[in-house]
C-alpha positions as CSV (number, residue, x, y, z in Angstrom):
1,X,7.0,-32.1,-53.1
2,X,8.5,-33.8,-51.3
3,X,11.7,-32.5,-51.4
4,X,10.4,-28.4,-51.5
5,X,8.7,-29.4,-47.6
6,X,12.1,-30.5,-46.7
7,X,14.2,-27.2,-47.9
8,X,11.0,-25.4,-45.1
9,X,11.4,-27.2,-42.8
10,X,15.3,-27.4,-42.8
11,X,14.9,-23.5,-43.0
12,X,12.9,-22.7,-40.6
13,X,14.6,-25.0,-37.6
14,X,18.1,-23.4,-38.8
15,X,16.4,-19.7,-38.4
16,X,14.4,-20.5,-35.6
17,X,16.0,-20.6,-32.6
18,X,15.3,-23.6,-30.3
19,X,14.0,-22.0,-26.6
20,X,13.4,-24.9,-24.4
21,X,11.6,-23.7,-20.8
22,X,11.2,-26.4,-18.0
23,X,8.0,-26.2,-16.9
24,X,7.2,-26.8,-12.8
25,X,4.5,-27.8,-10.9
26,X,3.0,-26.5,-8.3
27,X,4.2,-28.3,-5.5
28,X,7.1,-27.9,-6.2
29,X,6.9,-24.4,-6.2
30,X,5.2,-25.1,-2.6
31,X,7.8,-27.2,-1.5
32,X,10.6,-23.5,-2.3
33,X,8.5,-21.7,-0.5
34,X,7.8,-24.2,2.1
35,X,4.3,-23.4,2.6
36,X,1.2,-24.8,0.9
37,X,-0.3,-25.4,-2.5
38,X,-3.7,-23.8,-1.2
39,X,-1.0,-20.8,-0.2
40,X,1.0,-20.5,-4.2
41,X,-2.6,-20.5,-4.9
42,X,-3.7,-17.6,-2.9
43,X,-0.6,-15.8,-4.1
44,X,-1.7,-15.9,-7.9
45,X,-5.0,-15.0,-7.2
46,X,-3.8,-11.7,-4.7
47,X,-0.4,-10.8,-7.8
48,X,2.3,-11.7,-5.7
49,X,4.4,-14.4,-8.2
50,X,4.7,-14.7,-11.6
51,X,1.8,-15.4,-13.7
52,X,1.5,-19.5,-14.2
53,X,0.8,-20.8,-17.5
54,X,-2.0,-23.2,-18.1
55,X,-2.9,-26.3,-19.2
56,X,-6.1,-26.9,-19.5
57,X,-6.6,-27.1,-15.3
58,X,-3.0,-27.9,-15.4
59,X,-0.6,-25.1,-13.8
60,X,3.1,-25.3,-15.2
61,X,5.1,-22.1,-14.3
62,X,8.7,-21.5,-16.2
63,X,11.7,-22.1,-13.7
64,X,13.9,-19.9,-14.7
65,X,10.7,-16.9,-13.8
66,X,10.0,-18.5,-10.5
67,X,14.2,-18.3,-9.7
68,X,14.0,-15.0,-10.5
69,X,11.6,-13.7,-8.1
70,X,13.0,-15.7,-5.1
71,X,16.6,-14.3,-6.0
72,X,14.8,-11.5,-5.9
73,X,13.5,-11.7,-3.2
74,X,10.2,-12.5,-3.7
75,X,8.4,-9.3,-5.0
76,X,5.1,-8.4,-5.9
77,X,4.5,-9.0,-9.6
78,X,1.1,-7.5,-9.7
79,X,1.3,-4.2,-11.9
80,X,-0.7,-1.3,-11.2
81,X,-4.1,-1.5,-10.1
82,X,-4.5,-0.5,-6.0
């Protein structure tokens, strides 16, 4: 039984790509934008920054998403609507 489980695990590991995301906190984004953490929260509420990942009460962002957004000149991330 353990041998079968080991074989299945080995197949899954070899076929599924390992994806790792570096997550950053609101403090890091505020420091990068040279603003307060409250202002970053306002940007989130207004849809002007990429959406965070919620981990319980914590907010985290994928660093590459923020880097691309920042390099693009911080465009609005809101889609459609008003």
